[in-house]
C-alpha positions as CSV (number, residue, x, y, z in Angstrom):
1,X,-105.5,-150.4,48.6
2,X,-108.9,-148.9,49.5
3,X,-108.9,-146.1,52.0
4,X,-111.6,-146.0,54.7
5,X,-114.1,-143.1,54.4
6,X,-114.0,-140.4,57.0
7,X,-117.1,-140.1,59.2
8,X,-119.6,-137.3,58.5
9,X,-119.3,-134.2,60.6
10,X,-120.2,-130.5,60.6
11,X,-117.6,-127.8,61.2
12,X,-119.1,-124.6,62.6
13,X,-117.2,-121.4,62.0
14,X,-118.3,-118.0,63.3
15,X,-117.2,-115.3,60.8
16,X,-118.0,-111.6,60.5
17,X,-120.4,-112.5,57.8
18,X,-122.3,-114.9,60.1
19,X,-122.2,-118.5,61.0
20,X,-120.7,-121.0,58.5
21,X,-121.6,-124.7,58.6
22,X,-119.0,-126.6,56.6
23,X,-119.8,-130.3,55.9
24,X,-117.0,-132.7,55.9
25,X,-116.5,-136.5,55.5
26,X,-118.6,-139.1,53.7
27,X,-122.3,-138.5,54.0
28,X,-123.3,-141.9,52.7
29,X,-125.4,-144.9,53.9
30,X,-122.3,-146.9,54.8
31,X,-120.9,-144.1,57.1
32,X,-124.3,-143.0,58.6
33,X,-125.2,-146.5,59.6
34,X,-122.1,-146.9,61.8
35,X,-123.1,-146.4,65.4
36,X,-120.2,-144.3,66.5
37,X,-120.4,-142.0,63.5
38,X,-124.1,-141.6,63.8
39,X,-123.9,-140.8,67.6
40,X,-121.2,-138.2,66.9
41,X,-123.2,-136.6,64.1
42,X,-126.4,-136.6,66.3
43,X,-124.5,-134.9,69.1
44,X,-123.3,-132.2,66.6
45,X,-126.8,-131.6,65.3
46,X,-128.2,-131.4,68.9
47,X,-125.5,-128.9,69.8
48,X,-126.3,-126.9,66.6
49,X,-130.0,-126.7,67.6
50,X,-129.1,-125.8,71.1
51,X,-127.1,-122.8,70.0
52,X,-130.1,-121.4,68.3
53,X,-132.8,-122.6,70.7
54,X,-132.3,-122.4,74.5
55,X,-135.4,-124.6,75.1
56,X,-133.7,-127.3,73.1
57,X,-130.6,-127.1,75.3
58,X,-132.6,-127.3,78.5
59,X,-134.4,-130.5,77.4
60,X,-137.8,-128.9,76.8
61,X,-137.8,-129.7,73.1
62,X,-136.5,-132.7,71.2
63,X,-133.2,-132.5,69.4
64,X,-134.9,-133.1,66.1
65,X,-136.5,-129.6,66.3
66,X,-133.9,-128.0,64.1
67,X,-133.2,-124.4,63.5
68,X,-134.6,-122.6,60.5
69,X,-132.9,-123.5,57.3
70,X,-132.0,-119.9,56.6
71,X,-129.8,-119.7,59.8
72,X,-126.2,-119.9,58.7
73,X,-124.3,-120.5,55.5
74,X,-124.2,-124.1,54.4
75,X,-121.1,-125.3,52.5
76,X,-121.3,-128.7,50.9
77,X,-118.4,-128.4,48.5
78,X,-115.9,-130.1,50.9
79,X,-118.0,-133.3,51.3
80,X,-116.0,-136.4,50.3
81,X,-119.1,-138.4,49.3
82,X,-122.8,-137.8,49.2
83,X,-125.5,-140.3,48.4
84,X,-129.3,-140.2,48.7
85,X,-129.4,-141.1,52.4
86,X,-127.1,-138.2,53.3
87,X,-129.1,-135.9,51.0
88,X,-132.3,-137.0,52.7
89,X,-130.8,-136.3,56.2
90,X,-129.8,-132.8,55.1
91,X,-133.2,-132.1,53.6
92,X,-134.9,-133.2,56.8
93,X,-132.6,-130.9,58.8
94,X,-133.5,-128.0,56.5
95,X,-137.2,-128.6,57.2
96,X,-137.9,-129.4,53.5
97,X,-136.8,-126.0,52.3
98,X,-133.6,-124.7,50.8
99,X,-131.2,-122.6,52.9
100,X,-131.0,-118.9,52.1
101,X,-127.2,-119.3,51.6
102,X,-125.9,-122.5,50.2
103,X,-122.7,-123.5,48.4
104,X,-122.7,-126.9,46.7
105,X,-121.6,-128.7,43.5
106,X,-124.0,-129.3,40.5
107,X,-124.2,-133.0,41.1
108,X,-125.1,-132.4,44.8
109,X,-127.8,-130.0,43.7
110,X,-129.3,-132.6,41.4
111,X,-129.3,-135.2,44.2
112,X,-131.0,-132.8,46.6
113,X,-133.6,-131.8,44.0
114,X,-134.4,-135.5,43.5
115,X,-134.9,-135.9,47.3
116,X,-137.1,-132.8,47.3
117,X,-139.2,-134.2,44.5
118,X,-140.0,-137.4,46.3
119,X,-140.3,-136.0,49.9
120,X,-142.7,-133.2,49.3
121,X,-145.1,-132.9,52.2
122,X,-148.7,-134.0,51.5
123,X,-151.2,-131.2,50.9
124,X,-153.5,-130.4,53.7
125,X,-156.9,-132.2,53.3
126,X,-159.6,-129.9,51.9
127,X,-163.0,-129.8,53.5
128,X,-165.7,-131.1,51.3
129,X,-168.1,-128.5,50.1
130,X,-171.9,-128.9,49.9
131,X,-171.9,-129.3,46.1
132,X,-169.2,-132.0,46.0
133,X,-171.8,-134.9,45.8
134,X,-173.4,-133.1,42.9
135,X,-170.1,-132.7,41.1
136,X,-169.3,-136.4,41.6
137,X,-172.7,-137.4,40.4
138,X,-172.4,-135.1,37.4
139,X,-169.0,-136.4,36.4
140,X,-170.2,-140.0,36.6
141,X,-173.3,-139.2,34.6
142,X,-171.1,-137.6,31.9
143,X,-168.9,-140.6,32.0
144,X,-171.9,-142.9,31.5
145,X,-173.2,-140.7,28.7
146,X,-169.8,-140.9,27.0
147,X,-169.9,-144.7,27.1
148,X,-173.4,-144.8,25.8
149,X,-172.4,-142.5,22.9
150,X,-169.5,-144.9,22.1
151,X,-171.8,-147.9,22.1
152,X,-174.3,-146.2,19.8
153,X,-171.6,-145.2,17.5
154,X,-170.2,-148.7,17.5
155,X,-173.7,-150.1,16.8
156,X,-174.2,-147.7,13.9
157,X,-170.8,-148.7,12.4
158,X,-171.7,-152.3,12.7
159,X,-174.9,-151.8,10.7
160,X,-172.9,-150.1,8.0
161,X,-170.4,-152.9,8.0
162,X,-173.2,-155.5,7.6
163,X,-174.6,-153.6,4.6
164,X,-171.1,-153.5,3.1
165,X,-170.8,-157.3,3.7
166,X,-174.1,-157.9,2.0
167,X,-173.0,-155.8,-1.0
168,X,-169.5,-157.3,-1.2
169,X,-169.5,-160.7,0.4
170,X,-166.2,-161.7,-1.3
171,X,-164.5,-159.0,0.9
172,X,-165.9,-160.3,4.1
173,X,-163.6,-161.6,6.9
174,X,-165.0,-165.1,6.7
175,X,-161.9,-166.7,8.2
176,X,-162.0,-164.5,11.2
177,X,-165.7,-165.2,11.6
178,X,-165.2,-169.0,11.5
179,X,-162.4,-168.8,14.0
180,X,-164.6,-166.8,16.4
181,X,-167.5,-169.2,16.0
182,X,-165.2,-172.0,17.1
183,X,-163.6,-170.2,20.0
184,X,-166.8,-168.6,21.3
185,X,-169.0,-171.6,20.7
186,X,-167.3,-175.0,20.5
187,X,-164.8,-174.4,23.2
188,X,-167.5,-173.2,25.6
189,X,-169.7,-176.2,25.4
190,X,-168.2,-178.2,28.3
191,X,-168.2,-175.4,30.9
192,X,-171.8,-174.3,30.0
193,X,-173.0,-177.9,30.1
194,X,-171.4,-178.5,33.4
195,X,-172.8,-175.3,35.1
196,X,-176.2,-175.8,33.5
197,X,-176.4,-179.4,34.7
198,X,-175.5,-178.4,38.3
199,X,-178.0,-175.6,38.3
200,X,-180.7,-177.9,37.2
201,X,-179.8,-180.4,40.0
202,X,-179.8,-177.7,42.6
203,X,-183.1,-176.2,41.5
204,X,-184.8,-179.6,41.3
205,X,-183.7,-180.4,44.9
206,X,-184.8,-177.1,46.3
207,X,-188.2,-177.1,44.5
208,X,-188.9,-180.7,45.5
209,X,-188.6,-179.8,49.2
210,X,-191.5,-177.3,48.8
211,X,-193.7,-179.2,46.4
212,X,-193.6,-182.4,48.5
213,X,-195.3,-180.5,51.4
214,X,-198.4,-179.9,49.2
215,X,-198.4,-183.1,47.3
216,X,-197.7,-181.3,44.0
217,X,-194.8,-183.4,42.8
218,X,-195.9,-183.4,39.2
219,X,-195.7,-179.6,39.0
220,X,-191.9,-179.7,39.2
221,X,-191.9,-180.2,35.4
222,X,-193.8,-176.9,35.0
223,X,-191.6,-174.9,37.3
224,X,-188.3,-176.3,35.9
225,X,-189.4,-176.0,32.3
226,X,-190.6,-172.4,32.6
227,X,-187.7,-171.2,34.7
228,X,-184.9,-172.9,32.8
229,X,-186.1,-172.5,29.2
230,X,-187.5,-169.0,29.5
231,X,-185.1,-167.3,32.0
232,X,-182.3,-169.2,33.7
233,X,-180.9,-171.0,30.6
234,X,-180.4,-167.9,28.4
235,X,-179.2,-165.7,31.3
236,X,-176.9,-168.3,32.7
237,X,-175.3,-168.9,29.3
238,X,-175.0,-165.2,28.7
239,X,-173.2,-164.6,32.0
240,X,-170.8,-167.4,31.4
241,X,-170.1,-166.1,27.9
242,X,-169.7,-162.6,29.2
243,X,-167.1,-163.7,31.7
244,X,-165.3,-166.0,29.2
245,X,-165.6,-164.5,25.7
246,X,-166.4,-160.9,26.6
247,X,-163.2,-160.6,28.6
248,X,-161.3,-162.3,25.8
249,X,-162.6,-159.8,23.2
250,X,-161.5,-156.9,25.3
251,X,-158.1,-158.4,26.1
252,X,-157.4,-159.2,22.4
253,X,-158.2,-155.7,21.2
254,X,-156.5,-154.2,24.2
255,X,-153.3,-156.1,23.4
256,X,-153.5,-154.8,19.9
257,X,-153.7,-151.3,21.3
258,X,-150.7,-151.9,23.5
259,X,-148.6,-153.4,20.7
260,X,-149.7,-150.5,18.4
261,X,-151.4,-152.9,15.9
262,X,-154.5,-150.7,15.9
263,X,-152.4,-147.7,14.9
264,X,-150.8,-149.8,12.1
265,X,-154.3,-150.8,10.8
266,X,-155.3,-147.1,10.7
267,X,-152.1,-146.2,8.8
268,X,-152.7,-149.0,6.3
269,X,-156.4,-147.9,5.8
270,X,-157.9,-151.1,7.3
271,X,-161.3,-150.5,8.8
272,X,-161.3,-151.6,12.4
273,X,-165.0,-152.0,12.6
274,X,-165.1,-154.3,9.5
275,X,-162.2,-156.4,10.5
276,X,-162.4,-156.5,14.3
277,X,-165.9,-155.6,15.6
278,X,-168.2,-157.1,12.9
279,X,-166.8,-160.7,13.0
280,X,-166.9,-160.9,16.8
281,X,-170.4,-159.4,16.9
282,X,-171.8,-161.7,14.2
283,X,-170.1,-164.7,15.8
284,X,-171.5,-164.1,19.2
285,X,-175.0,-163.3,17.8
286,X,-175.0,-166.7,16.0
287,X,-173.4,-168.7,18.7
288,X,-175.3,-167.4,21.7
289,X,-178.7,-169.0,20.9
290,X,-177.1,-172.4,20.3
291,X,-175.2,-172.1,23.6
292,X,-178.4,-171.0,25.4
293,X,-180.3,-174.1,24.1
294,X,-177.3,-176.3,25.0
295,X,-177.2,-174.9,28.5
296,X,-180.9,-175.3,28.9
297,X,-180.9,-178.9,27.8
298,X,-178.1,-179.7,30.3
299,X,-180.0,-177.9,33.1
300,X,-183.2,-179.9,32.2
301,X,-181.2,-183.1,32.2
302,X,-179.9,-182.3,35.7
303,X,-183.3,-181.3,36.9
304,X,-184.9,-184.5,35.4
305,X,-182.3,-186.8,37.2
306,X,-182.7,-184.9,40.5
307,X,-186.5,-185.1,40.2
308,X,-186.3,-188.8,39.6
309,X,-184.1,-189.3,42.6
310,X,-185.8,-187.0,45.1
311,X,-189.5,-187.2,44.0
312,X,-189.7,-190.4,41.9
313,X,-190.7,-188.4,38.8
314,X,-189.7,-190.7,36.0
315,X,-187.8,-189.4,33.0
316,X,-190.5,-190.6,30.7
317,X,-193.2,-188.6,32.5
318,X,-190.9,-185.6,32.6
319,X,-190.3,-185.7,28.8
320,X,-194.0,-186.2,28.1
321,X,-195.2,-183.5,30.4
322,X,-192.6,-180.9,29.4
323,X,-194.1,-180.0,26.0
324,X,-197.6,-179.5,27.5
325,X,-196.1,-177.4,30.4
326,X,-193.9,-175.1,28.3
327,X,-195.2,-173.5,25.1
328,X,-192.9,-173.2,22.1
329,X,-193.2,-169.4,22.3
330,X,-191.0,-169.5,25.5
331,X,-188.2,-171.1,23.5
332,X,-188.6,-168.5,20.7
333,X,-188.4,-165.7,23.3
334,X,-185.3,-167.3,24.9
335,X,-183.7,-167.6,21.5
336,X,-184.4,-164.0,20.6
337,X,-183.0,-162.8,24.0
338,X,-179.9,-164.8,23.4
339,X,-179.3,-163.1,20.1
340,X,-179.5,-159.7,21.8
341,X,-177.3,-160.9,24.6
342,X,-174.6,-162.1,22.3
343,X,-174.7,-158.9,20.3
344,X,-174.5,-156.7,23.4
345,X,-171.6,-158.7,24.9
346,X,-169.6,-158.5,21.7
347,X,-170.2,-154.7,21.4
348,X,-169.3,-154.0,25.0
349,X,-166.2,-156.1,24.8
350,X,-165.1,-154.3,21.6
351,X,-166.0,-150.9,23.0
352,X,-163.8,-151.3,26.1
353,X,-161.1,-152.9,24.1
354,X,-160.9,-149.9,21.7
355,X,-160.8,-147.5,24.6
356,X,-157.8,-149.1,26.3
357,X,-154.7,-147.0,26.6
358,X,-151.3,-148.4,25.6
359,X,-150.3,-149.6,29.0
360,X,-150.9,-152.8,31.0
361,X,-152.7,-151.2,33.8
362,X,-155.4,-149.9,31.5
363,X,-155.6,-153.3,29.9
364,X,-156.5,-154.9,33.2
365,X,-159.0,-152.2,34.2
366,X,-160.7,-152.3,30.8
367,X,-161.1,-156.1,30.9
368,X,-162.6,-156.0,34.4
369,X,-165.0,-153.2,33.4
370,X,-166.0,-155.0,30.3
371,X,-167.0,-158.2,32.2
372,X,-168.9,-156.2,34.9
373,X,-170.7,-154.1,32.3
374,X,-171.6,-157.0,30.2
375,X,-173.1,-159.0,33.1
376,X,-175.0,-155.9,34.3
377,X,-176.4,-155.2,30.8
378,X,-177.4,-158.8,30.4
379,X,-179.5,-158.7,33.6
380,X,-181.0,-155.4,32.7
381,X,-182.0,-156.4,29.2
382,X,-183.4,-159.7,30.6
383,X,-185.6,-157.7,33.0
384,X,-186.7,-155.5,30.1
385,X,-187.7,-158.6,28.1
386,X,-189.6,-160.0,31.1
387,X,-191.6,-156.8,31.4
388,X,-192.3,-156.4,27.7
389,X,-193.2,-160.0,27.0
390,X,-194.9,-161.0,30.3
391,X,-197.9,-162.3,28.5
392,X,-196.0,-164.4,26.0
393,X,-195.9,-168.2,26.7
394,X,-197.5,-167.8,30.2
C-alpha cells in the first residue's frame, strides 16, 4: 500500500555553531503544487526572511527578498524526495549561488548542478563600441572572400576534371550525367513553360496599354522580342532552375554529408569533384540554353496570343515581323548567358552542399543560402552581360 508523502517544510535550529536549516518532507512537484503545503512552506520562508530582515517583517519588502545564501547551515540529507521543481525552488531561495555551509547527498548535488546550469542569469548587455560596425563589416567581408576562394577552387578543380574526362572518356560518369540531364531538363519543362507563357501574357497586356495611346501597335513585336529573347527568357529560366535544381543539388550533397557518404568516398579514394561536381555542372551547362529557348518560346507564344486579343495583332504578322525586329545575335547572346548561368548555379549548389555540416539545421541553412546566392549571382552576371554587350543586337 502506497504511503502519502509528507509535506515539505523547514526546521530551524539555533545552535552554538549558528543557525541550522534542516529540510524535511518531499520537495517534489506533487507536494509543492498542493495549496495547503505551498501556503505552509511560503509562510516558513517568509518567517525565515523576517528573522534576518526587519524591513521584510514590517511589510516594507516582499517576502521573496530572501536572506543571503551564506546565512545559516543548510542540511538537505533528511529530505524524503527531491525533484527538479524542489531543486529550482531552493536555488531561487539561495539567490542563484551556493550556501557557504551545505550538507547534501551526491544525487542531490547533481540535481542542483543541473538546475544551476540551466538557470544561470543572463550576462549584462555590453555597450557597443565605435569600432563594432567595422568589425562586423570586416567579418562579413572575410566570410565573402572565403566563399569566393571556395568557388574559385571548385572551378579550377572542374577544369582539371574536364581535362581528365577528355583524356579518359571511358572513366567518365556518363550514367550520372544522363540522369542529371533528365532531372534538370526534362522534368523542368512544364513549370518553365507555364511561367514563361504567363509572363508573356502579362507583358503583352501591359505594353499594349501604353502603345495604344500612341498608335504604335505594331511595335509590340519589337518590345516583346527584344525583352523576352535577350533578357527575360534566360533570366527567368535561370531563376526557376536556381530555385528548383540549385536547391536540389545542395540538398543532395548535404544529405551525403549528413549520412557520412562523403567521408566514405574520401576513404575509398573516389574524387568528389569528378563524381559529384562535374556531372552536375556539365548537365546544367548543357540543359540551361535549351530551357532558356523553351521558356522564351512559351513567353513569345503567350505574348502573341495576348497581342492578338488586346491589339488585334495577328499571329501571322507577329511571326513575320519577329525576325526583322530581333537579330540572331540576340539569341546567340542569350544562349551564351544561359551556359554561364547554368554553370554558376551548379557550382554554387555544389559549393554550399560541400560546406554543409553533418546536422539537419546546417542542411536547411545551406539550401536556403544556395538558392539566394544563385539568384543574386544570376542577376549580377546578367547585368554584367548587359553592360559588356550593350551594342550587340541592338
